[in-house]
C-alpha positions as CSV (number, residue, x, y, z in Angstrom):
1,M,0.0,0.0,0.0
2,K,1.3,3.4,-0.9
3,L,1.9,5.6,2.1
4,D,2.9,9.3,2.5
5,T,6.3,8.6,3.9
6,E,8.7,5.8,4.4
7,F,8.4,4.9,8.1
8,Y,5.7,5.2,10.8
9,K,6.5,4.3,14.4
10,L,3.1,3.6,15.9
11,P,2.1,4.6,19.5
12,L,2.1,1.0,20.7
13,R,4.6,-1.0,22.7
14,L,4.8,-4.7,23.5
15,D,5.7,-6.5,26.7
16,I,9.0,-8.2,25.5
17,K,9.3,-10.3,28.6
18,R,5.8,-11.7,28.0
19,L,6.6,-12.4,24.4
20,E,9.8,-14.2,25.3
21,E,7.8,-16.4,27.8
22,E,5.4,-17.7,25.2
23,F,7.9,-17.7,22.3
24,Q,8.5,-21.5,22.5
25,F,9.1,-22.6,18.9
26,S,11.5,-25.4,17.9
27,E,13.7,-25.4,14.9
28,Q,11.3,-27.9,13.2
29,D,8.5,-25.2,13.4
30,W,10.5,-22.9,11.0
31,N,10.0,-23.4,7.3
32,E,11.9,-22.1,4.3
33,Y,10.5,-18.8,3.1
34,P,8.4,-19.2,-0.1
35,T,10.8,-17.1,-2.2
36,K,13.7,-19.3,-1.0
37,I,15.8,-16.4,0.2
38,T,19.0,-17.6,1.8
39,G,18.9,-16.9,5.6
40,K,15.2,-16.2,5.7
41,A,12.6,-18.5,7.4
42,W,9.1,-18.2,8.7
43,I,6.3,-19.5,10.9
44,I,2.8,-18.9,9.5
45,L,0.4,-17.5,12.2
46,V,-2.5,-16.3,10.1
47,S,-3.4,-17.6,6.6
48,V,-6.2,-18.4,4.3
49,A,-8.4,-21.0,6.1
50,G,-5.8,-21.2,8.9
51,T,-3.7,-23.8,7.0
52,L,0.0,-23.6,6.2
53,N,0.0,-21.7,2.9
54,D,1.1,-18.3,1.5
55,D,-2.1,-17.6,-0.5
56,F,-3.2,-14.0,-1.1
57,A,-6.4,-12.8,0.7
58,I,-8.5,-13.1,-2.5
59,S,-8.3,-16.9,-2.0
60,G,-10.5,-16.9,1.1
61,A,-11.1,-15.9,4.7
62,M,-8.1,-15.5,7.0
63,Q,-7.9,-17.7,10.1
64,P,-5.3,-18.3,12.8
65,T,-3.1,-21.4,12.4
66,P,-2.3,-23.8,15.3
67,F,1.0,-21.8,15.8
68,L,-0.9,-18.7,16.7
69,E,-3.2,-20.6,19.0
70,R,-0.1,-21.2,21.1
71,C,0.6,-17.5,21.5
72,P,-2.3,-15.7,23.3
73,Y,-0.2,-12.5,23.8
74,L,0.5,-12.3,20.1
75,K,-3.3,-12.4,19.6
76,Q,-3.6,-9.4,21.9
77,V,-1.0,-7.6,19.8
78,M,-3.1,-8.2,16.6
79,K,-6.2,-7.0,18.4
80,A,-4.5,-3.8,19.5
81,L,-4.0,-2.8,15.8
82,N,-7.8,-2.3,15.5
83,A,-7.8,-3.4,11.9
84,P,-8.7,-6.6,9.9
85,I,-5.8,-9.0,10.2
86,S,-4.6,-10.6,6.9
87,R,-1.6,-12.9,6.5
88,S,0.7,-12.8,9.5
89,Y,3.9,-14.7,10.3
90,L,7.1,-14.7,12.2
91,M,10.1,-13.9,10.0
92,R,13.7,-14.9,11.0
93,I,16.7,-13.3,9.4
94,T,19.9,-15.2,10.0
95,G,23.0,-13.3,11.3
96,G,25.2,-11.9,8.6
97,T,22.3,-11.8,6.1
98,Q,20.9,-9.0,3.9
99,T,17.6,-9.6,2.3
100,P,17.2,-8.7,-1.4
101,A,15.7,-5.3,-2.1
102,Q,12.1,-5.6,-3.3
103,A,8.9,-3.5,-3.7
104,D,5.6,-5.2,-3.0
105,D,3.9,-4.2,-6.2
106,N,1.2,-6.8,-6.8
107,Y,-2.6,-6.4,-6.2
108,H,-2.6,-8.0,-2.8
109,W,-0.2,-5.3,-1.6
110,F,-2.0,-2.6,-3.5
111,R,-4.7,-2.8,-0.8
112,R,-2.5,-3.8,2.2
113,M,0.4,-2.7,4.3
114,A,2.9,-4.6,6.5
115,V,3.3,-3.9,10.2
116,H,6.7,-5.0,11.6
117,I,7.1,-5.8,15.3
118,P,10.7,-6.8,16.2
119,I,10.8,-9.6,18.9
120,V,14.4,-10.5,18.8
121,T,16.9,-7.9,17.5
122,N,19.9,-5.8,18.3
123,P,21.0,-2.2,17.4
124,A,23.0,-3.4,14.4
125,V,19.9,-4.6,12.5
126,Q,18.8,-1.9,10.1
127,F,15.6,-1.7,8.0
128,F,15.8,0.3,4.7
129,C,13.0,1.8,2.7
130,N,13.5,4.0,-0.4
131,G,17.2,4.4,0.6
132,K,16.4,5.6,4.2
133,N,16.9,3.4,7.2
134,V,15.8,2.9,10.8
135,H,16.5,0.5,13.6
136,M,13.3,-1.0,14.9
137,A,13.8,-1.8,18.5
138,A,12.3,-4.9,20.2
139,G,8.7,-4.4,21.2
140,E,8.2,-1.4,18.9
141,V,5.4,-1.4,16.2
142,W,6.3,0.0,12.8
143,A,4.5,0.5,9.5
144,F,6.3,1.4,6.3
145,D,5.7,2.1,2.6
146,N,6.1,-1.3,1.2
147,S,5.4,-0.1,-2.3
148,Q,9.0,1.4,-2.2
149,L,12.1,-0.7,-2.5
150,H,12.9,-2.1,1.0
151,W,15.3,-4.6,2.6
152,M,16.8,-5.6,5.9
153,V,20.5,-5.9,6.9
154,N,21.6,-8.0,9.9
155,K,25.4,-7.6,10.2
156,T,25.7,-9.4,13.5
157,N,26.1,-13.1,14.0
158,Q,22.8,-13.3,15.8
159,D,19.4,-14.1,14.3
160,C,16.7,-11.4,14.4
161,I,13.0,-12.2,14.4
162,H,10.1,-9.9,13.4
163,L,6.4,-10.4,13.7
164,I,4.8,-9.3,10.4
165,V,1.1,-8.5,10.3
166,E,-0.5,-7.6,7.0
167,T,-3.6,-5.5,7.1
168,K,-5.9,-3.3,4.9
169,G,-6.1,-0.9,7.8
170,S,-9.2,0.8,9.2
171,S,-10.3,4.3,10.4
172,A,-8.9,3.4,13.8
173,F,-5.6,2.3,12.3
174,Q,-5.4,5.4,10.2
175,S,-5.8,7.5,13.4
176,M,-2.8,5.6,14.9
177,L,-0.8,6.4,11.7
178,A,-1.7,10.1,12.1
179,Q,-0.3,9.9,15.7
180,A,2.8,8.0,14.7
181,L,6.3,9.2,14.7
182,Q,7.6,9.7,11.2
183,P,11.4,9.5,11.2
184,Y,11.6,11.1,7.8
185,K,9.5,14.0,6.5
186,S,8.0,13.6,3.1
187,D,9.2,17.1,2.0
188,G,12.8,17.3,3.2
189,G,14.1,13.9,4.1
190,D,15.3,15.0,7.5
191,R,14.8,13.0,10.6
192,Q,12.2,14.0,13.1
193,S,13.4,14.0,16.7
194,D,9.9,14.4,18.3
195,T,8.7,11.7,20.7
196,I,5.2,10.2,20.8
197,Q,3.0,9.1,23.6
198,V,3.2,5.3,23.6
199,S,0.5,2.9,25.0
200,D,1.5,-0.5,26.3
201,I,-0.3,-3.6,24.9
202,P,-1.6,-5.5,28.0
203,E,-2.3,-9.2,28.1
204,T,-6.0,-10.0,28.6
205,V,-6.5,-13.7,29.3
206,N,-8.8,-15.6,26.9
207,D,-9.9,-12.4,25.2
208,D,-9.4,-12.7,21.5
209,G,-13.1,-12.5,20.5
210,Q,-12.8,-9.0,19.1
211,I,-9.9,-9.8,16.7
212,L,-11.1,-9.1,13.2
213,W,-9.7,-11.6,10.7
214,E,-9.9,-10.4,7.2
215,P,-13.1,-12.1,5.8
216,D,-13.5,-13.8,2.5
217,S,-14.1,-11.0,0.0
218,F,-13.8,-11.1,-3.8
219,E,-12.7,-7.6,-4.6
220,V,-11.4,-6.3,-7.9
221,L,-10.3,-2.9,-9.0
222,T,-13.1,-0.4,-9.5
223,P,-13.4,1.5,-12.8
224,Q,-12.0,4.6,-11.1
225,E,-9.0,2.7,-9.9
226,I,-8.5,1.2,-13.4
227,D,-8.7,4.8,-14.8
228,N,-6.0,6.0,-12.3
229,L,-3.7,3.1,-12.9
230,T,-4.0,3.2,-16.7
231,A,-3.4,6.9,-16.6
232,L,0.0,6.2,-15.0
233,I,0.8,3.7,-17.7
234,L,-0.1,6.2,-20.5
235,K,1.9,9.0,-18.8
236,D,5.0,6.8,-18.8
237,A,4.5,5.8,-22.4
238,E,3.9,9.3,-23.5
239,N,7.2,10.4,-22.0
240,S,9.0,7.6,-23.7
241,S,10.4,7.0,-27.2
242,M,7.4,5.0,-28.4
243,Q,5.6,8.0,-29.9
244,Q,4.6,6.1,-33.1
245,S,2.7,3.4,-31.3
246,F,1.4,5.7,-28.5
247,Q,-1.9,6.4,-30.2
248,R,-2.5,2.7,-30.7
249,L,-1.7,2.1,-27.0
250,A,-4.1,4.9,-26.0
251,Q,-6.9,3.4,-28.0
252,S,-6.3,-0.1,-26.5
253,M,-6.3,1.5,-23.1
254,E,-9.6,3.3,-23.7
255,E,-11.2,0.1,-24.9
256,F,-10.0,-1.8,-21.9
257,R,-11.4,0.9,-19.6
258,R,-14.8,0.7,-21.4
259,L,-15.0,-3.1,-21.1
260,W,-13.9,-3.1,-17.5
261,K,-16.6,-0.5,-16.6
262,K,-19.2,-2.6,-18.4
263,A,-18.1,-5.8,-16.6
264,F,-18.0,-4.1,-13.2
265,S,-21.5,-2.7,-13.7
266,Q,-22.7,-6.2,-14.4
267,F,-20.8,-8.1,-11.7
268,G,-19.3,-5.7,-9.2
269,H,-17.3,-7.5,-6.5
270,H,-18.9,-10.8,-7.1
271,R,-17.3,-14.2,-8.0
272,R,-19.8,-14.7,-10.8
273,G,-17.7,-12.2,-12.7
274,E,-14.4,-14.0,-12.1
275,L,-14.2,-15.5,-15.6
276,A,-15.2,-12.2,-17.2
277,Y,-12.5,-10.3,-15.2
278,Q,-10.0,-13.1,-16.0
279,D,-10.6,-12.6,-19.7
280,L,-10.2,-8.8,-19.5
281,I,-6.9,-9.2,-17.6
282,A,-5.7,-11.6,-20.4
283,R,-6.7,-9.0,-22.9
284,F,-4.8,-6.4,-21.0
285,D,-1.8,-8.7,-21.1
286,D,-2.0,-9.1,-24.8
287,D,-2.9,-5.6,-25.9
288,I,-1.1,-3.4,-23.3
289,A,1.3,-5.1,-20.9
290,A,3.1,-6.9,-23.8
291,S,4.2,-3.6,-25.1
292,G,5.5,-2.4,-21.7
293,N,9.1,-3.3,-22.6
294,K,9.0,-1.1,-25.7
295,W,9.3,2.1,-23.8
296,Q,12.2,3.2,-21.6
297,S,10.6,5.1,-18.7
298,Q,12.4,7.1,-16.0
299,S,9.5,6.3,-13.7
300,V,8.4,3.0,-12.2
301,H,4.8,4.1,-11.7
302,G,3.6,2.8,-15.0
303,N,5.3,-0.6,-14.6
304,N,4.0,-1.0,-11.1
305,A,0.5,-0.2,-12.4
306,I,0.8,-2.9,-15.0
307,K,1.8,-5.4,-12.3
308,V,-1.1,-4.5,-10.1
309,I,-3.7,-5.0,-12.9
310,R,-2.1,-8.2,-14.1
311,S,-1.9,-9.8,-10.6
312,M,-5.5,-8.8,-9.6
313,L,-6.8,-12.4,-9.6
314,L,-3.6,-14.2,-8.6
315,T,-4.1,-16.3,-5.5
316,S,-0.4,-16.6,-4.7
317,N,3.2,-15.8,-5.8
318,R,3.9,-19.5,-6.5
319,P,5.1,-20.2,-10.1
320,L,2.6,-22.3,-12.0
321,P,3.5,-25.4,-14.1
322,N,3.6,-24.1,-17.7
323,Q,3.7,-25.5,-21.1
324,S,4.2,-22.8,-23.7
325,S,2.4,-22.6,-27.0
326,K,5.7,-23.4,-28.8
327,Q,6.1,-26.5,-26.6
328,L,2.5,-27.6,-27.5
329,Q,3.1,-27.0,-31.2
330,L,6.3,-29.0,-31.0
331,A,4.5,-31.9,-29.2
332,R,1.8,-31.9,-31.9
333,K,4.3,-31.8,-34.7
334,K,6.2,-34.7,-33.0
335,L,2.9,-36.7,-32.7
336,K,2.0,-36.0,-36.4
337,A,5.4,-37.2,-37.4
338,K,5.0,-40.4,-35.4
339,L,1.6,-41.1,-36.9
340,M,3.0,-40.8,-40.4
341,V,5.6,-43.5,-39.7
342,D,5.7,-46.7,-41.7
343,K,2.5,-47.5,-43.5
344,D,3.3,-51.2,-42.9
345,F,3.4,-50.6,-39.1
346,Q,2.0,-53.5,-37.2
347,T,-0.2,-52.6,-34.3
348,P,0.5,-54.8,-31.3
349,E,-2.3,-56.6,-29.5
350,F,-3.5,-54.6,-26.5
351,E,-4.0,-57.1,-23.7
352,K,-6.2,-56.0,-20.9
353,P,-5.4,-52.2,-21.2
354,I,-5.8,-50.3,-17.9
355,F,-7.7,-47.0,-17.9
356,I,-7.6,-44.7,-14.9
357,I,-11.0,-43.1,-14.8
358,S,-11.8,-40.1,-12.6
359,A,-13.0,-36.5,-12.5
360,P,-10.4,-34.0,-13.4
361,R,-8.0,-33.0,-10.5
362,A,-8.8,-36.2,-8.6
363,G,-5.2,-37.3,-8.4
364,S,-5.1,-39.3,-11.6
365,T,-1.7,-37.9,-12.5
366,L,-0.2,-39.1,-9.3
367,L,-1.7,-42.6,-9.7
368,F,-0.6,-42.7,-13.4
369,E,3.0,-41.7,-12.6
370,T,3.1,-44.4,-9.9
371,L,1.7,-47.2,-12.0
372,S,3.7,-46.3,-15.0
373,Q,6.8,-47.5,-13.1
374,F,5.6,-51.1,-13.3
375,P,8.0,-53.0,-15.5
376,E,5.4,-54.6,-17.9
377,L,3.2,-51.5,-18.4
378,W,3.5,-49.2,-21.5
379,T,2.1,-45.7,-21.7
380,I,2.2,-42.7,-24.0
381,G,3.8,-40.7,-21.3
382,D,1.0,-38.2,-20.9
383,E,-2.7,-37.7,-21.5
384,S,-4.4,-38.7,-24.8
385,H,-6.2,-35.5,-25.9
386,E,-4.6,-35.2,-29.2
387,I,-4.5,-38.9,-29.9
388,I,-8.3,-39.3,-29.4
389,E,-9.6,-36.0,-30.6
390,G,-7.2,-35.9,-33.5
391,I,-9.6,-38.4,-35.1
392,P,-12.2,-36.0,-36.6
393,E,-15.2,-38.1,-35.7
394,L,-14.1,-38.1,-32.1
395,H,-13.6,-34.4,-31.7
396,P,-16.5,-32.6,-29.9
397,S,-16.9,-30.4,-33.1
398,A,-18.3,-33.5,-34.8
399,H,-21.1,-33.5,-32.2
400,N,-21.6,-29.7,-32.3
401,F,-19.5,-29.4,-29.2
402,S,-22.3,-30.9,-27.1
403,S,-19.8,-32.6,-24.7
404,N,-16.9,-35.1,-24.5
405,R,-19.3,-38.0,-24.3
406,L,-18.5,-41.0,-26.5
407,T,-20.4,-44.3,-26.6
408,E,-20.1,-47.6,-28.3
409,A,-21.9,-46.1,-31.3
410,D,-18.9,-43.9,-31.9
411,A,-16.6,-46.9,-32.0
412,L,-16.9,-47.7,-35.7
413,P,-14.5,-50.3,-37.1
414,H,-12.2,-47.9,-38.9
415,I,-12.1,-45.7,-35.7
416,R,-11.2,-48.6,-33.5
417,S,-8.3,-49.6,-35.8
418,S,-7.1,-46.0,-36.1
419,L,-7.2,-45.3,-32.4
420,R,-5.3,-48.5,-31.5
421,E,-2.6,-47.6,-34.1
422,R,-2.4,-44.0,-32.8
423,F,-1.8,-45.3,-29.3
424,A,0.7,-47.9,-30.5
425,K,2.9,-45.4,-32.3
426,Q,3.2,-43.4,-29.1
427,L,4.1,-46.2,-26.7
428,Q,7.0,-46.0,-24.4
429,D,8.2,-48.1,-21.5
430,R,8.8,-46.9,-17.9
431,D,12.3,-45.7,-18.8
432,G,11.0,-43.5,-21.6
433,R,12.2,-45.8,-24.4
434,E,9.9,-45.4,-27.3
435,S,8.5,-48.4,-29.1
436,L,9.2,-46.8,-32.5
437,S,12.9,-46.5,-31.6
438,L,13.1,-50.3,-31.6
439,T,13.4,-52.3,-34.8
440,P,10.1,-54.0,-35.9
441,Q,11.5,-57.3,-34.6
442,E,12.2,-55.8,-31.1
443,R,8.8,-54.1,-30.7
444,P,6.4,-56.0,-28.4
445,Q,3.7,-57.9,-30.1
446,R,1.5,-57.8,-27.1
447,V,1.4,-54.9,-24.6
448,R,-0.1,-54.1,-21.3
449,F,-1.2,-50.5,-21.8
450,L,-1.8,-47.9,-19.1
451,E,-3.7,-44.7,-19.9
452,K,-5.3,-41.8,-18.1
453,T,-7.2,-38.8,-19.5
454,P,-9.9,-37.2,-17.3
455,K,-12.2,-36.6,-20.3
456,N,-12.5,-40.4,-20.4
457,A,-14.9,-40.2,-17.5
458,L,-17.5,-39.6,-20.2
459,R,-16.1,-42.3,-22.6
460,I,-16.2,-45.6,-20.8
461,P,-18.7,-47.3,-23.2
462,F,-16.6,-46.2,-26.2
463,L,-13.3,-47.4,-24.6
464,K,-14.9,-50.8,-23.8
465,A,-16.0,-51.1,-27.4
466,V,-12.5,-50.3,-28.7
467,F,-10.8,-52.5,-26.1
468,P,-13.2,-55.3,-25.1
469,D,-11.0,-56.7,-22.3
470,A,-10.2,-53.2,-20.9
471,L,-9.9,-52.8,-17.1
472,F,-11.0,-49.6,-15.4
473,I,-9.6,-48.1,-12.2
474,F,-12.1,-45.6,-10.7
475,L,-10.2,-43.1,-8.7
476,Y,-12.5,-41.2,-6.4
477,R,-11.7,-38.0,-4.6
478,E,-14.0,-36.4,-2.0
479,H,-16.1,-33.6,-3.4
480,T,-14.8,-30.8,-1.2
481,E,-11.1,-31.5,-2.1
482,N,-11.8,-32.3,-5.8
483,I,-14.0,-29.2,-6.4
484,S,-11.5,-26.9,-4.7
485,S,-8.7,-28.3,-6.9
486,L,-10.9,-27.8,-10.0
487,M,-11.4,-24.2,-9.0
488,E,-7.7,-23.8,-8.5
489,G,-7.1,-25.2,-11.9
490,W,-9.6,-22.9,-13.6
491,R,-8.0,-19.9,-11.9
492,S,-4.5,-20.9,-13.0
493,G,-5.5,-20.7,-16.6
494,K,-3.1,-23.6,-17.2
495,F,-5.7,-26.3,-18.2
496,P,-7.5,-25.1,-21.3
497,S,-9.4,-27.8,-23.2
498,Y,-11.0,-25.6,-25.9
499,K,-9.8,-22.2,-26.7
500,P,-12.2,-20.8,-27.8
501,L,-15.3,-22.9,-27.3
502,P,-18.1,-22.0,-29.7
503,G,-21.0,-20.6,-27.6
504,W,-18.9,-20.0,-24.5
505,P,-18.5,-16.3,-23.8
506,Y,-15.0,-16.5,-22.4
507,R,-11.6,-17.2,-23.8
508,Q,-11.3,-20.8,-22.9
509,W,-13.0,-23.8,-21.4
510,C,-11.0,-25.9,-18.9
511,F,-11.1,-29.6,-18.2
512,L,-13.8,-32.0,-19.5
513,L,-16.7,-30.7,-21.5
514,T,-19.8,-31.8,-19.7
515,P,-23.3,-32.3,-21.2
516,G,-25.3,-29.1,-20.6
517,W,-22.2,-26.9,-20.3
518,S,-23.9,-24.0,-22.1
519,S,-26.2,-23.5,-19.1
520,L,-23.2,-22.5,-17.0
521,Q,-22.4,-19.2,-18.7
522,E,-23.5,-17.1,-15.8
523,S,-22.2,-19.5,-13.1
524,S,-19.5,-19.0,-10.6
525,L,-16.3,-21.1,-10.7
526,A,-17.5,-23.1,-7.7
527,E,-20.8,-23.9,-9.6
528,I,-18.9,-24.9,-12.8
529,A,-16.4,-27.1,-10.9
530,A,-19.2,-28.7,-8.9
531,E,-21.1,-29.5,-12.1
532,Q,-18.0,-31.0,-13.6
533,W,-17.4,-33.2,-10.5
534,K,-21.0,-34.3,-10.3
535,I,-21.3,-35.1,-14.0
536,A,-18.0,-37.0,-14.2
537,N,-18.8,-39.2,-11.2
538,T,-22.4,-39.8,-12.2
539,Y,-21.4,-41.0,-15.7
540,I,-18.5,-43.1,-14.2
541,L,-20.8,-44.8,-11.8
542,N,-23.6,-45.5,-14.3
543,D,-21.3,-46.7,-17.0
544,L,-19.2,-49.0,-14.7
545,K,-22.4,-50.6,-13.3
546,A,-23.2,-51.7,-16.8
547,L,-19.9,-53.7,-17.0
548,P,-19.0,-56.9,-15.3
549,S,-17.7,-56.2,-11.8
550,T,-14.5,-58.0,-12.6
551,S,-13.5,-55.3,-15.1
552,W,-13.3,-52.4,-12.7
553,C,-12.2,-51.5,-9.2
554,I,-12.4,-48.4,-7.0
555,I,-9.5,-46.6,-5.3
556,R,-10.1,-43.7,-3.0
557,Y,-7.6,-40.8,-3.3
558,C,-7.4,-40.5,0.5
559,D,-6.4,-44.1,0.7
560,L,-3.8,-43.7,-2.0
561,I,-2.2,-40.8,-0.1
562,Q,-2.4,-42.4,3.4
563,E,-1.7,-46.0,2.5
564,P,0.0,-46.0,-1.0
565,K,1.4,-49.5,-0.7
566,K,-1.9,-51.0,0.2
567,S,-3.7,-49.2,-2.6
568,I,-1.2,-50.0,-5.3
569,N,-1.2,-53.7,-4.1
570,K,-4.9,-53.7,-4.6
571,I,-4.5,-52.4,-8.1
572,A,-1.7,-54.9,-8.9
573,Q,-3.9,-57.8,-7.9
574,F,-6.9,-56.5,-9.8
575,A,-4.9,-55.8,-13.0
576,G,-2.6,-58.8,-12.8
577,V,0.7,-56.9,-12.8
578,N,3.8,-57.4,-10.8
579,W,6.1,-54.8,-9.2
580,D,9.8,-55.0,-8.8
581,E,12.4,-53.4,-6.6
582,K,12.0,-50.0,-8.4
583,V,8.3,-49.8,-7.6
584,E,9.0,-51.1,-4.0
585,Q,11.4,-48.2,-3.5
586,I,8.8,-45.7,-4.7
587,L,6.2,-47.1,-2.3
588,F,8.6,-47.3,0.6
589,Q,8.1,-43.6,1.2
590,S,5.4,-41.0,0.6
591,L,4.4,-40.7,-3.0
592,P,6.1,-37.8,-4.8
593,I,4.2,-34.7,-5.8
594,A,2.7,-35.1,-9.3
595,R,3.9,-32.8,-12.1
596,R,0.5,-31.1,-12.5
597,T,0.3,-30.1,-8.9
598,L,-0.4,-26.4,-8.5
599,S,0.1,-26.0,-4.7
600,A,1.6,-28.1,-1.9
601,P,-0.6,-31.0,-1.0
602,S,-2.6,-30.5,2.2
603,R,-5.6,-32.4,3.6
604,D,-7.3,-29.1,4.5
605,K,-6.2,-26.8,1.7
606,W,-9.7,-27.0,0.2
607,R,-11.0,-24.9,3.1
608,K,-9.8,-21.7,1.5
609,N,-12.8,-22.3,-0.9
610,E,-15.1,-23.7,1.9
611,R,-17.5,-20.8,1.8
612,E,-18.1,-21.0,-2.0
613,I,-18.3,-24.8,-2.0
614,A,-20.9,-24.8,0.8
615,R,-23.2,-22.8,-1.5
616,V,-23.2,-25.6,-4.1
617,L,-23.5,-28.6,-1.8
618,P,-27.3,-28.9,-2.1
619,T,-26.9,-29.6,-5.9
620,L,-24.6,-32.5,-5.0
621,E,-26.7,-34.3,-2.5
622,P,-28.2,-36.8,-4.9
623,I,-24.8,-38.1,-6.2
624,I,-23.2,-38.0,-2.8
625,S,-26.0,-40.1,-1.5
626,V,-25.5,-42.7,-4.2
627,L,-21.7,-42.7,-3.5
628,E,-22.3,-43.2,0.2
629,K,-24.7,-46.1,-0.4
630,A,-22.0,-47.7,-2.7
631,N,-19.5,-47.2,0.1
632,I,-17.3,-45.1,-2.2
633,C,-17.2,-41.9,-0.3
634,Q,-16.5,-41.6,3.4
């Protein structure tokens, strides 16, 4: 948050002795800081849903973590700020460390400031902001302009520890800022020597009921804020050397302002507008932000404004798994080349192929990556979108984009033959050795094939017609966790299925295309994700019931995580495959994180979306009831 001057020493003081009494944390409680800065560690005290994460406030309501529950006096400190408490944590800077200079210039910080309260420090520790510096003594309470470049220097051989509380502020907090000591005046840069009247923060036992945790609030920039930020961008561009393209930029900016105002008038601060705002930010990226490197500005204001707008819907600073358009084009070109290989190619016999069937984001990548290490199993190394939908009759466009549903009626003889051949030309063993790299004599004549593509939740009858002896593993994940993960995937923008989708008002559709998708145009992401989860599991249940019970089995995601060896052994017996020492080593410890994971696995991380998911639960009651009767869900 932009403040009028660099530093504010608030009129509050902590009882250091009381802090030291309850400051009982072990080395195991400290975790590496998310940005992996050498010498910097943290303990999370307040976070989205009270779990161990670094999500921004747009992700959900703030709650205390178990670490804060151990510190009643720290709660009183937060209460004394008289403002909504956002993310909060203890930060430790190792002796002899200087943190990198940084400016907090994303949207989360556009609305929030950081309050620093030193707990363990010494006079040699200095805090810098905009080139000016102060020593923050133990027990003092400081705010600073975190939109400016700032850093800390600890020249001693002792660690220093700060409590950091993020907050949007309040009228009461603004009054404290007005009373604060400002070591540097905004007009001259000289130090102030005035003192202030300081109030001690007392400890009141079992009195944390009035602490205001920042609530779940979907909040975007208003049209006025968009106007102000884009004006800064235009000012920078106008003063630069890009005069020839300035007019085009100005026109793009005016159109962006117009569309933002239109969307805001329709949705305001409501999650039903999330996809519309997401599209407009993507448009801003393409039409405006992409040209930001074309001008050499003396001011950082325009670049900071770009960062604020671009990061408006980001839920964290974590890097996302990414596959560039060039990589996708290369993969498609490679696939096309393989499919053109050798007209006399002999398709091997697929013996009891194994298909992992699940809703998207149910953990199928983790299960696939684990099973793919079995010595006799062959895979294509990834999902089968291009292989299946590359056959024109199987692409949704052949069915007017009604859905991804395929049945035995779609498994015409030439399609069966073509699909088997397309799979066969992509086969690779667990070491990544491709079948096509072998001589025709070395290639296997019979293969045990493993496949997973979440869209196949709607294709079981089709797959059974193509592969009559196919086996199906139904991987089930609880609705709360699965829907939350789907929401996270939609928000990441990294899982487009159809871009664009005819009849869909937004840039892209993510994950499987469910029957009736067109009715979701004005739905929130929670409603879309819930519908995808419901439809996927409904079709899976109904289609599997039509098959012999010996051709399918059920694995719960929670069991796979908690007892991986037991779950994999169940699958091995069902599918008739054997593991070796390599698989044994994998199962000896916790399963590795799957490559499509967006955030660190946690049993309770879905709770950041708990409020949104609660609203859609009534629509899921029928399918949940069926799952419970079948002893599938817990």
